[in-house]
C-alpha positions as CSV (number, residue, x, y, z in Angstrom):
1,M,-17.3,-0.7,1.1
2,K,-14.7,-2.9,2.7
3,L,-11.5,-2.2,4.6
4,L,-8.8,-4.7,3.5
5,P,-5.6,-5.4,5.4
6,L,-2.5,-4.7,3.4
7,D,-1.4,-8.3,3.2
8,R,-1.4,-9.2,-0.5
9,P,1.5,-8.4,-2.8
10,E,-0.8,-6.9,-5.5
11,H,-2.4,-4.7,-3.0
12,I,1.0,-3.5,-1.7
13,E,2.1,-2.7,-5.2
14,L,-1.2,-0.9,-6.0
15,A,-1.0,1.2,-2.8
16,A,2.6,2.1,-3.3
17,S,1.8,3.2,-6.9
18,W,-0.8,5.6,-5.4
19,L,1.6,6.9,-2.9
20,A,4.3,7.5,-5.6
21,Q,2.0,10.0,-7.3
22,V,3.1,13.5,-6.6
23,E,-0.5,14.7,-6.2
24,N,-0.7,12.3,-3.2
25,H,2.8,12.2,-1.6
26,Q,3.4,15.9,-1.7
27,W,0.9,16.2,1.2
28,L,2.4,13.3,3.3
29,D,5.5,12.9,5.5
30,F,6.8,9.4,6.4
31,G,9.7,10.8,8.6
32,N,12.9,12.6,7.9
33,G,11.1,14.5,5.1
34,G,10.4,11.3,3.2
35,Q,7.3,11.5,1.0
36,A,7.7,8.8,-1.6
37,I,7.3,5.2,-0.4
38,S,8.4,2.0,-2.0
39,P,6.5,-1.3,-2.1
40,A,9.1,-2.8,0.2
41,L,8.8,-0.1,2.8
42,L,5.1,-0.2,2.6
43,K,5.2,-4.0,3.3
44,I,7.4,-3.4,6.3
45,M,5.1,-0.7,7.6
46,A,2.1,-3.0,7.2
47,Q,3.8,-5.6,9.4
48,R,4.8,-3.3,12.3
49,D,2.6,-2.6,15.3
50,T,3.4,1.1,15.0
51,H,1.3,1.2,11.8
52,F,-2.3,0.2,11.1
53,I,-3.1,0.3,7.3
54,R,-6.2,-0.6,5.3
55,L,-7.2,-0.3,1.7
56,Y,-10.8,0.8,1.1
57,T,-12.8,-0.6,-1.7
58,S,-15.3,0.7,-4.3
59,P,-18.9,0.1,-3.2
60,L,-19.6,-1.0,-6.7
61,D,-17.2,-3.9,-7.2
62,D,-14.9,-4.2,-4.1
63,A,-11.9,-3.0,-6.1
64,P,-9.4,-1.0,-3.9
65,I,-9.8,2.7,-4.5
66,G,-7.8,4.3,-1.6
67,I,-5.8,3.8,1.5
68,A,-6.4,4.8,5.2
69,A,-3.8,4.4,7.8
70,L,-2.3,5.3,11.2
71,N,1.4,5.9,11.8
72,N,3.1,6.2,15.2
73,V,0.6,4.0,16.9
74,D,1.4,4.0,20.6
75,R,-0.6,1.5,22.6
76,R,0.8,2.6,25.9
77,F,-0.3,6.3,25.4
78,R,-3.3,5.1,23.3
79,Y,-2.9,7.3,20.2
80,G,-2.0,7.2,16.5
81,V,-1.6,9.6,13.6
82,F,-4.2,9.3,10.8
83,W,-3.5,9.8,7.1
84,G,-4.9,8.6,3.8
85,A,-4.9,9.0,0.0
86,A,-7.4,8.4,-2.8
87,G,-6.0,6.0,-5.4
88,D,-8.7,5.8,-8.0
89,K,-9.4,9.5,-8.8
90,S,-12.7,8.7,-10.5
91,F,-14.1,8.2,-7.0
92,R,-13.0,11.6,-5.7
93,S,-15.5,14.2,-4.4
94,R,-18.2,11.6,-3.9
95,G,-17.8,11.1,-0.1
96,W,-16.2,7.7,-0.3
97,G,-13.0,8.9,1.3
98,T,-15.1,10.3,4.2
99,L,-17.1,7.1,4.6
100,A,-13.9,5.0,4.5
101,G,-12.2,7.3,7.0
102,S,-15.2,7.0,9.3
103,K,-15.2,3.2,9.1
104,F,-11.4,3.1,9.5
105,L,-11.5,5.3,12.6
106,T,-14.2,3.0,14.2
107,L,-12.1,0.0,13.5
108,A,-8.9,1.7,14.8
109,F,-10.5,2.9,18.0
110,R,-12.2,-0.6,18.6
111,E,-9.3,-2.9,17.6
112,L,-6.4,-0.9,18.9
113,G,-8.1,0.5,22.0
114,L,-6.9,4.1,21.2
115,H,-8.1,7.1,23.2
116,V,-7.2,9.8,20.7
117,I,-6.3,9.9,17.0
118,Q,-4.4,12.9,15.7
119,T,-3.9,14.1,12.2
120,W,-2.5,17.1,10.3
121,V,-3.3,18.7,7.0
122,A,-0.9,20.9,5.1
123,E,-2.5,24.3,4.6
124,G,-4.3,24.4,1.2
125,N,-5.0,20.7,1.0
126,P,-8.6,20.0,0.1
127,S,-8.6,17.0,2.5
128,Q,-9.1,19.5,5.4
129,R,-12.8,19.3,4.7
130,L,-12.8,15.5,5.0
131,V,-11.0,15.7,8.3
132,E,-13.6,18.1,9.6
133,R,-16.5,16.0,8.4
134,L,-15.0,13.1,10.4
135,G,-15.3,15.1,13.5
136,F,-11.7,16.0,14.1
137,R,-11.2,19.3,16.0
138,F,-8.6,21.9,15.1
139,V,-6.0,22.1,18.0
140,G,-3.2,24.1,16.6
141,R,-0.8,25.0,13.8
142,Q,2.9,24.2,13.0
143,R,4.1,27.1,11.1
144,Q,5.9,26.8,7.7
145,C,7.1,23.3,8.3
146,H,5.8,21.5,5.2
147,Y,7.5,22.1,1.9
148,I,5.9,21.6,-1.5
149,D,7.9,22.7,-4.6
150,G,10.2,24.8,-2.4
151,R,7.3,26.7,-0.7
152,A,6.7,26.5,3.0
153,Y,3.2,25.7,4.2
154,D,1.7,25.5,7.7
155,R,0.5,22.2,9.1
156,L,-3.0,22.4,10.6
157,L,-3.2,20.0,13.6
158,F,-6.4,18.1,14.5
159,D,-7.4,15.4,17.0
160,L,-10.4,13.2,17.7
161,L,-11.2,11.5,21.0
162,A,-12.7,8.0,20.9
163,S,-15.7,9.4,22.9
164,E,-16.3,12.0,20.1
165,H,-16.2,9.6,17.2
166,Q,-19.5,8.7,15.5
167,E,-19.4,6.3,12.5
168,L,-21.1,7.7,9.5
169,D,-24.2,6.0,8.1
170,E,-23.3,4.1,4.9
171,A,-26.9,4.2,3.6
172,R,-26.7,8.0,3.6
173,W,-23.6,7.8,1.4
174,H,-25.3,5.4,-1.0
175,R,-28.1,8.0,-1.4
176,I,-25.6,10.7,-2.1
177,E,-23.8,8.6,-4.7
178,K,-27.1,7.8,-6.4
179,S,-28.0,11.5,-6.6
180,H,-24.5,12.3,-8.1
181,R,-25.1,9.6,-10.8
182,E,-28.6,11.0,-11.5
183,A,-27.3,14.6,-11.8
184,D,-24.5,13.4,-14.1
185,Y,-27.0,11.6,-16.3
186,E,-29.4,14.6,-16.4
187,G,-26.4,16.9,-17.2
188,R,-25.4,14.7,-20.2
189,Q,-29.0,14.6,-21.4
190,A,-29.4,18.4,-21.3
191,Q,-26.3,18.9,-23.5
192,P,-27.0,19.6,-27.2
193,G,-25.6,17.2,-29.8
């Protein structure tokens, strides 16, 4: 798995197409209630010091399958706000987002010299489990401030100190992926017909 900077036009277009999907952008907030993001805005974000954005690739063929990023990077106060989205849905629920998030956090802490990374998850979003697996700690709740289809949801607030972060072992995730493939194969073999 690789973390690629968002510096090629085809990667910017691809990432913007992922972020345009309602199933992704409904959980995000890019300021002033903005959820959808254009390729032009994403390109500008990628060039600013207040953002740190990487695509993560498939471990099989290095094709981009998701995005991990920090917004509101503040080098003086040494923090940023983490977010991400899966692009290629066929890689969901296999641990690749967790592995990419772990590698991304290691890179962000090391390259940016951050002391703390914060994140939030809208209540009901399955990515809460990913955030917890990465070692983020629950620190609070913003009540009924995130709207999806006219319904208010709480935002669950988390943070992770640089001293608490431990990068996950990629070999472990390869073993997990292999066991998923074997289970899928065995399941297909057991089906009649």
